N, C-alpha and C positions, 0 to 999 in steps of 0.2 A: 058818288056824291061826296064821300069822305075826302077823296083826292082833290076835289074842287073846293073844299071848305076853307074858310079863313083860318081855322084852327090848324089844319094840316099844312097849308102853304106857309104860314108864318113860322110854325114850329120847324118845318123842314128848312126854311131859309136860315133860321137860327142855328140849327145843328150843323148845317153844311157851310156856314159862313167862314171865310178866311179870318175875319176879325175874331171869332170865337176860337178857332184853331190857334191863332197867334197869342191870344189872351191866355189860354190854357198852357201853351208851351212856354211862353215868356215868364210865367209866374209859377210854373211847375204844379199846376192844378189838374184835377181830373173831374169829369162830369159823368154822373150816372143818370141815364134817361129812363124814367119809369112812368109809363102811362097808367091810368086807373085800370084796375083789373078787367073791367068790362070793355076797355079799349085795347087791351093787350094783343088782340088779334090783328091790330094794325101796326104792330112793331115792324113787321116785314116791309111795310110801305116806306119806311125811313131808310135811306141809303147812308148809313153811318160809316164813313171811311176815315176815321180818326182814331188812332190808338189811345187817345186820352178820353174818349167817350165810349161808354159801355152801357148795355142794357142788362141790369142785374135781375136775378130771379126774385130775390128778397132784399128789402132795405130795412135798416134800423136807424131811426132818426138820430140817435146819439153818435152815429158814425159820420155825420155831415155837419159842416159849418153853415151851409146856406141851403134854403129850400126855394125852389121856383114852383109855384102852385097857382091854381086858379081860385076857386072858391071852396076848396076842400076843407073839411074840418080837421084834416091832417095837420093843418097849419098850427093848431093849438099844441101839438106835440113839440113843435119847434119853438113856439113862444115859451112854453114851459122850460125848455132847455136854453132859452135866451140866445137863439140862433137867428141869423139874418134871414129875412123873408123878402122875396120879390113876387108880386102877383103878375101873372101873364095871362091876359084875356084877349087873344086875337079875335075871339067871337063875342066881344063885349056887347055889341048891338043886339045880337041874337039872345044873349043872356038877359039883357034889359027888357027884351020883348017877351020873355017867358018861354023861349023854345026848349029850355032844359028843365022845365017844371019850377024853375026859380027865376025871379027877376029882381029880388032884393034880398038882403041878408040882415041879420040882427046888427052886425057891425059892417056898415057899408065898406066896400073895397077901397073907396077913396079915403076912408078913415081907419084903414087897417094897420097892420104891423110892418108894412113895407111899401115900397113904391109900386104903384099900379102901372103896368106897361101893357100896351095893346098891339105893338108891332115887334118884329124881331130886332129891329134897330134900337128901339127903346129898351128892350130886354137886355141886349148886349151892353148898352151904356150903363144901365142900372147894375148889372152884374160886375162890370169893370170897376165901378166905384166901390163896390163892396169888397172885391178881391184886393184892390189897392189899399183898402182899410183892414187888411189881414183877415178878411172874412167876417168882420164884425158889422153889426147893424149900424147904420148911419143915423145921426139926429134927423128928425125927432123920434124915429122909430125905436132907437135904443131905449128911450125913456118909456115908450108905450109897452115894450116887451118887459122891461124891469118892473113896471107897476101893475101888470095885468093880473097875475096871481098874487093874492094878498098874503099868502102864507105858504112857503115851500119847505116847511120843517118836517115833512112826512107825518104830520099829526093833523091832517086835514079834517077828519071826522070830528075830533074834539073841538077844533077851532070853529067849524061850522055849527056844531051843536051849541057852543058857547054864544055865538052871535045870534042864533035863533032864540035862545033863552032870554037874551037882552031885549 
């Protein structure tokens, strides 16, 4: 079933595309592909034959300029770091139908911190725009990222307490 899913087919098409290979090579970029831990058993289903794409054991958000994600709360680590975000939801119809126990989020994907893409082609185009922008978020997403966390001075407890007192 996994091999026939929209998620697998579109993700495979993205990872195996010549356009991605050329984009990474031409701009001297590398891509780490990391599935959610419960999906890690499917890593072997992806035939990654590109020296610029790897499957790391661990990832540290601060090591990356861009994140490609679905609806994971992991996105907030990248928003905090003011990194570019691209949402990739090839199974968007199934998501909206509630197949994954979710069908909506507090911040709808259409109003999120990056472009919502549903196909490998859309994802490649969104990624190319960000890479051509030196890995930085494009408008209007750069402003959403900048303004999301109201205080990044490492004094969050005191700030929250002060706002609650008011």
